C-alpha positions in Angstrom: -58.9 28.4 95.0 -57.4 29.6 91.6 -55.1 27.4 89.5 -52.6 28.4 86.7 -53.0 26.7 83.3 -50.2 26.9 80.9 -49.8 25.5 77.4 -47.1 25.8 74.7 -47.2 25.4 70.8 -44.6 26.2 68.1 -44.8 26.0 64.4 -42.2 25.4 61.7 -43.5 28.5 59.8 -43.6 29.1 56.2 -39.7 28.7 55.3 -38.3 25.7 57.2 -39.1 22.1 56.8 -38.4 21.6 60.6 -39.0 23.3 63.9 -36.1 24.7 66.0 -37.9 26.1 68.6 -38.0 24.9 72.0 -40.4 25.4 75.0 -40.7 24.4 78.5 -43.7 24.8 80.9 -43.7 24.1 84.6 -47.1 25.4 85.9 -46.5 24.5 89.4 -43.5 27.0 89.5 -45.2 29.4 87.3 -42.4 29.1 84.5 -42.8 29.4 81.0 -39.9 29.5 78.6 -39.7 29.8 74.9 -36.5 29.7 72.9 -36.8 30.6 69.2 -34.5 28.4 67.1 -31.7 29.8 65.0 -33.2 29.1 61.7 -30.8 28.0 59.0 -27.7 27.5 61.4 -26.4 24.0 61.9 -28.1 22.5 65.3 -30.6 25.2 65.9 -32.9 22.8 67.6 -30.0 21.7 69.9 -29.1 25.3 70.9 -32.6 26.2 71.6 -33.0 23.0 73.8 -29.9 23.6 75.6 -31.0 27.4 76.3 -34.1 26.0 77.9 -32.6 23.4 79.9 -30.3 25.7 81.3 -32.6 28.6 82.2 -35.3 26.3 83.5 -32.4 24.7 85.9 -31.5 28.2 87.1 -35.0 29.4 87.8 -36.2 26.4 89.5 -33.0 26.6 91.8 -33.4 30.4 92.4 -37.1 30.0 93.4 -36.9 26.9 95.4 -33.6 27.8 97.4 
């Protein structure tokens, strides 16, 4: 029997002092999503987290319905 292993990692890079990227991994559904933060914009980390939440919600609903 095969299995799916997933992992995620982001990095602040060489310009910013904090990371605005966000990812979510749902191996049991085969979903891996990355939202690149909006570096330099206000609340870029909030925007990427909101995008991840919405896309994850819609994908899980689409594949489990």
